[in-house]
C-alpha positions as semicolon CSV with decimal commas, in nm:
position;residue;x (nm);y (nm);z (nm)
1;M;0,282;13,777;14,416
2;H;0,327;13,568;14,729
3;W;0,429;13,771;15,034
4;Y;0,563;13,583;15,331
5;W;0,474;13,859;15,578
6;S;0,121;13,927;15,453
7;A;-0,027;13,736;15,751
8;E;0,165;13,962;15,987
9;L;0,049;14,272;15,800
10;H;-0,315;14,161;15,840
11;R;-0,255;14,101;16,211
12;L;-0,101;14,445;16,259
13;R;-0,388;14,603;16,067
14;G;-0,626;14,447;16,319
15;V;-0,415;14,581;16,606
16;F;-0,414;14,932;16,465
17;L;-0,785;14,926;16,382
18;A;-0,855;14,821;16,740
19;A;-0,635;15,104;16,869
20;L;-0,833;15,351;16,658
21;G;-1,167;15,214;16,778
22;A;-1,271;15,101;16,431
23;D;-1,571;14,886;16,349
24;E;-1,548;14,546;16,519
25;A;-1,628;14,364;16,195
26;K;-1,325;14,520;16,024
27;I;-1,101;14,437;16,320
28;E;-1,213;14,074;16,330
29;A;-1,185;14,045;15,951
30;S;-0,821;14,154;15,972
31;F;-0,741;13,899;16,242
32;C;-0,923;13,625;16,051
33;A;-0,736;13,717;15,732
34;A;-0,410;13,692;15,926
35;I;-0,497;13,347;16,060
36;N;-0,620;13,216;15,725
37;T;-0,323;13,359;15,533
38;A;-0,079;13,201;15,778
39;K;-0,258;12,866;15,741
40;E;-0,239;12,891;15,361
41;Q;0,131;12,969;15,388
42;K;0,175;12,680;15,634
43;S;0,343;12,921;15,876
44;V;0,268;12,783;16,220
45;S;0,448;13,062;16,404
46;L;0,255;13,339;16,225
47;E;-0,070;13,148;16,268
48;K;-0,015;13,109;16,644
49;R;0,085;13,474;16,674
50;A;-0,231;13,589;16,494
51;E;-0,449;13,354;16,700
52;A;-0,297;13,478;17,024
53;T;-0,348;13,842;16,929
54;Y;-0,707;13,774;16,825
55;A;-0,773;13,587;17,150
56;E;-0,633;13,877;17,351
57;Y;-0,846;14,125;17,156
58;R;-1,160;13,918;17,222
59;R;-1,072;13,867;17,589
60;K;-1,027;14,240;17,644
61;G;-1,343;14,317;17,448
62;R;-1,546;14,072;17,655
63;A;-1,411;14,226;17,974
64;G;-1,536;14,567;17,857
65;Q;-1,191;14,723;17,849
66;E;-1,154;14,993;17,589
67;E;-0,779;15,051;17,611
68;V;-0,555;14,889;17,355
69;E;-0,228;14,783;17,509
70;S;0,104;14,676;17,364
71;D;0,032;14,309;17,435
72;Y;-0,182;14,305;17,118
73;I;0,142;14,349;16,929
74;F;0,341;14,102;17,141
75;P;0,076;13,858;17,263
76;N;0,112;13,585;17,521
77;S;0,207;13,280;17,316
78;S;0,052;13,043;17,572
79;Q;-0,295;13,133;17,440
80;R;-0,385;12,853;17,196
81;N;-0,755;12,906;17,122
82;R;-0,904;12,831;16,782
83;W;-1,175;13,055;16,645
84;P;-1,442;12,891;16,426
85;L;-1,530;13,242;16,309
86;C;-1,205;13,239;16,113
87;S;-1,245;12,895;15,965
88;S;-1,131;12,875;15,606
89;D;-1,336;12,559;15,552
């Protein structure tokens, strides 16, 4: 079964795992699954949304901030970083 919103569900799973303080590997795996699923579906908007959320998660993690804020759910769309960690190649 092909679900259009499966990329978004992976992204939200990453957001919720981050909010719960789950293992970083599981959080990153969820964001990477969101990005790769969106690419497979050729959904640019969902891909950009997942990338922006992942970038925000990594930025906050690098800054040492432990709080998870609502901008994980509604990320800044100006963030256009690519993450080789999530490469489907």
